[in-house]
N, C-alpha and C positions, 0 to 999 in steps of 0.2 A: 557355481564354479566347482562343484563336487568337492568342496572344502569347508572346514569349520571356520567360522568367522569369530574374531574377537576384537572388541573395541575397548581401549583404555583411555579415558578422558580426565583431564586435570582441571580443577576449578569448580566454582559454584555456578551451576547452570540451571536456568529456570525451566522446569517442566520436562516432559519426555520429548519435546520436539527436537532437542539437540541431537539425540541419537536416532530418532525416527527418520530425519532427513538424510542422515548418512547411510542408513540401511536402504532407504528408497533409492538413493543414488546408485548403490552397488547392485540392486535389483535391475535398475535401468541399464547399467553397463553390461551385465550378463545377458540381458535380453537383446542388446545390440551387437555384442561381440562374440557370443558363443557359436561355434560351428555345429552345435547340436540343437539349435533353435532354427527351424526352417525359415522363419521370417526375419532372422537377425540380419544386420547389415553385412556381416561376414559371409553368411550363407548366400545372400542375394548377390554379393560380388562374385562369389565362387561359381555361380551358375550363369553369370551374365555373358559369358563367352566374348569378352572384349567390348561390351556395350557399357555406356556410362550408367551409373546408379546413384540416386540421391540417397544420402546417408545422414545420420545424426552428427552434429558437430563433434561429439566426443569420439566418433570413429575417425574423423580427420585427425584428431590428436593422436589416436592410437596408431594410425598409419605413418604419420610423420615420426612418431617415437620409434616405431619398428625400424624405419630407415636409419634414424640416428644410431640405434643400437647395433644394427648390422655393420655400419661403418666403424663404430667405436670398438667393436670386438674383432676387427680384421676379417670380417665376414664369417667368423666361426659361429656366431649366433645367427640363425636364418629362419625366419618365420614362414618361409616359402617351401617347407619340407612336408606339406600336407600330403602330397602324392606318395612320398615314402612312408609316412605314417599309415596311410591306408593300405599300402602294399604289405606292410608289416603286420596288419591285422587290427589296427586301432581305429575301428569304424564307429563305435557307439560309446555313449557316455558310461563311465565306470559306475555311476550310481543309478542309471536308468537305461538298460539295454534297448529300450524302445525308442530312445532318442539317438538318431543316427546322423552321420555327416552327409550333406547334400553337395554334390559336385557336378560340374558340367559333363556332358557325354564325352567319353574318351579319357577323362582324367585318370581313372583307375588303370586303364591300359598303359598310359604313359608311366604311371608309377611302377608298373611291373618291370620297366626297363632298368630301374635302379640307377639312373644316369646322373643323379645329383644335379648340379648346375653345370651342364656341359657348355662349352663355348658357343655363344650365340643365343642361348636360351634366355627368356626374359627374367629380370631381377626386380628388386624393389625400386631401383632407380628408374624403371620404365613405367611405374604407376603414375597416372595423370590425376592430379588433384586440383579442383577448383574450389577454394575455400569460400568464395563469395556465394556460389550457388549450392555449396555442400554436395557436389557431385564428384564421383571417383570412377575412373576407368582402369580396371586391371587388364593388362595385355592378355590376349588369348593364350592359354596354356599355363598361366600363372595362377596358383591358388594359395591362399594364406590361412594361417591358424594363429589366433591370438595367444593360445597356450600360456606359458608361464609369464611372458611379459605383460599379458593382459591382467594377470593377478597383481603383479608389481605396480603397474600403472594405476589400476583400480584402487589399490591401497593408498597410493600417493594422492589421487584425486579425493578419496574419502577423508584423508587427514586434512587436506586443504579445506574441504567442506566443513569439517568439524570446527576448525579454527575460525572460519567465517561465521559459524553459528554461535560462537561465544566461548568455546573451550580455550583455556590458556595453554594447554598441551594436549596432544593426541597421538595415540598409537593404534594402528589398524593391522591386524594379522589375518591373512587369507591363506589358509592351509599352511601356516607356519612361515610364510613369507611376509615380511613386515616393512612398514613405513612409519616413521615417527618424527614429530617436529614440535616446537614450542617448549613450554616449561615442563620438565620431567617430573614425575612424582618424587616424593621423598626417597632418597636412595638412588635415584637415577633410573635410566632405562636399562634394566638388567635383563639380558636375553639369554635364555637357556638354549644350548646347542644340542639337538638330539643326535644320538648315534644313527647310523644308516638303518638299523632296525630299531624303531622307537621303543619296542618292548624291552630293549636292553638298557633303557634309561638315557641319561644325558652325558655328553662329554665334559660339560662344565658350563660356566656362565660367563658372559662377556658384558662389560659396561660400555654401552654404545652412546655416543654423544648426540646422535640424531641421524637422519637419513634413512637408508634402507638396508635390510638384511634379507638374503635369499639363499636357499639351498637347492642345488640340483643333485639328483640321486638316480642311480640305475636300479635301486631297490624298490622304488615306488612305480606305479603305473606299469605293472608287469602283466603279461598274459602268455598263453601258450598258442603257438601256431605251427601246424605240421610237426608236432612233437618237439618243438624247440621253444625254449624260454625267450621271450622278446621283451623289450622295454622301450620307453618313449623317447630316449635321448638319441636322436638321429644325428649321424655325422653328415653334414650337408655336402661334403666332398666325395662321399661314397654312396649316399642315398640309402644306407643301411643303419640299423641300430649300432651305436658305437661299440667298439671292442676295447674301450678304455679300461685300464686296470684300477680305476678309482671307483669307490662305491658312492662317495658323496663329496661335494665341495660346497662350503658356505662362504659367501662373500659379503663384505660390508662396503657400501658405496654411498654416494650423496643422495640417492633416491632409490625407491623400490624397484622401478623398472630397470635402472642401470645395474643394480645388484643382480636381478634376474638374468639379464643378458650376459653379464660377465660370469655368473655361476655356470651357465650352460657352456660358454666358451671355455672356461677353465677346466671343466670335467673332461672335455674332449682332448685337452692337452696331455692328459696322462700324468702319472706320478713323476716322470723324469723332467717334465716341463711346467708343472702347474704353478710352483712357487715363482719361477722365472716369469711366467705370464702375469701373475698377480703383481709382482714387483714392477714389471714394465709398465703396467697401467696404474701404479701407485695406489694399490688397493690392499686392504687388510683381508686376510682370509685363511682358511684352514681346509685341509682335505683329508679324507680317510681312504686309504688304499684297501684293496681287496684282502690283503693280509693283516688288516687292522692297524697298520702303521699310520700315525698322524703326522702330516706335513703342514707347516704353517709359515707365514711371513714373519719377519724379524720382530715386529711389535707383539706378536703372539708366540714368542720363542719358547715360553714355558710349556706350550702344548706340543712342541716338536719332538718327534721320535719316541712318543709315549704310546703304549697300547691304548686302543680305543675304549677299553674298560675303565681307564683312569678318570678321576674327577678333578678338573682344574678350573682355575679362574683366570681372567685376563681383562684387558681393556683394548678396544679397537682404536686405531689412530683416526 
C-alpha cells in the first residue's frame, strides 16, 4: 500500500504465527484492492465495462464499506473519483512507477471533462453486489479506487484478525492511519500526531481509547503536472484537486475506515467549516491550516489557535 506498516500487540502470544497471519492478510488485501495490480479485483472491475466480475469476499466488504462511507460523509468522501485522479496525473504507484492503473477504454477521456458527479452519472448506489456468488457489477462509466479507505479498512480487519489469533489488544498502523482495539498497553494507546510536514516533528500526543485515527493531507501524494503542483485530495463536486486552505485534518472515529472517510470529507470543508463538520458528526479532530493555525473540536480545545510548531497533549472523546 506504499506505506510503512506497524503492529503493536498486547499479551503473551505463542510463536510467530500471531503476527505472520496478520501480515499475510494485509498482503492478500493489497493484492485484491490495489488499482496498481493488474489482476486485483479493483482493476478487473474497472476494466469490465459493465459486466459482472467474481471477486474475493473481502472485496464485497470493501465495496459495502465504501458505500456506507459515502453516505456517512454527505457524499463528500467519494471513491469514484479515479477518473479525476488520472486526469490530474496520478497514474502510477508512488513507490514503483512501473505499476500503473488499468481502466476501461474511454475512462481517461471522460476524466478530462472534469465533470465530477454530474446529474445522471452512475454512483456507488448503482453497484450491483451478489454476496452469495461473490459477484459484482460496476455500471459502465463508473471506476473506483480503494485509496485511503482501503488502508483504514485493512487496518480494522488486521486488528480483528490479531485478536482472533490470541492477542489481548492490537494496534495496526498503515502509513500512519490506525485502528486499535482490545486491552491497551501500559499507559494506553498514545498516538503522536505529525505535523503536515513530518520532518517538522509532531503536534503532540493524544490518548485514544480505541477505534480509528486517520489523517488526510494535501502535503502528501504530490506531483507536478504541466508545471503545476497537484495532490491526491480530489473534490468530487468539481473533479479537480481541492483548493482547501487546510494542510491536514486528523480524525478520531469508532473505526479506521470511518476515520479515513471523515478525514477526507473534513479537509474539503476548509478552515471555516471543518470544526462544524466534525461537531455535526460527533467526532474528535484537529486541523492545521495553510498558515499553521491549529483548529480543534472542544474536547481537544488545548490545541486550538496554537501555532503548529507547539507541542501539546490531549485525550480524544
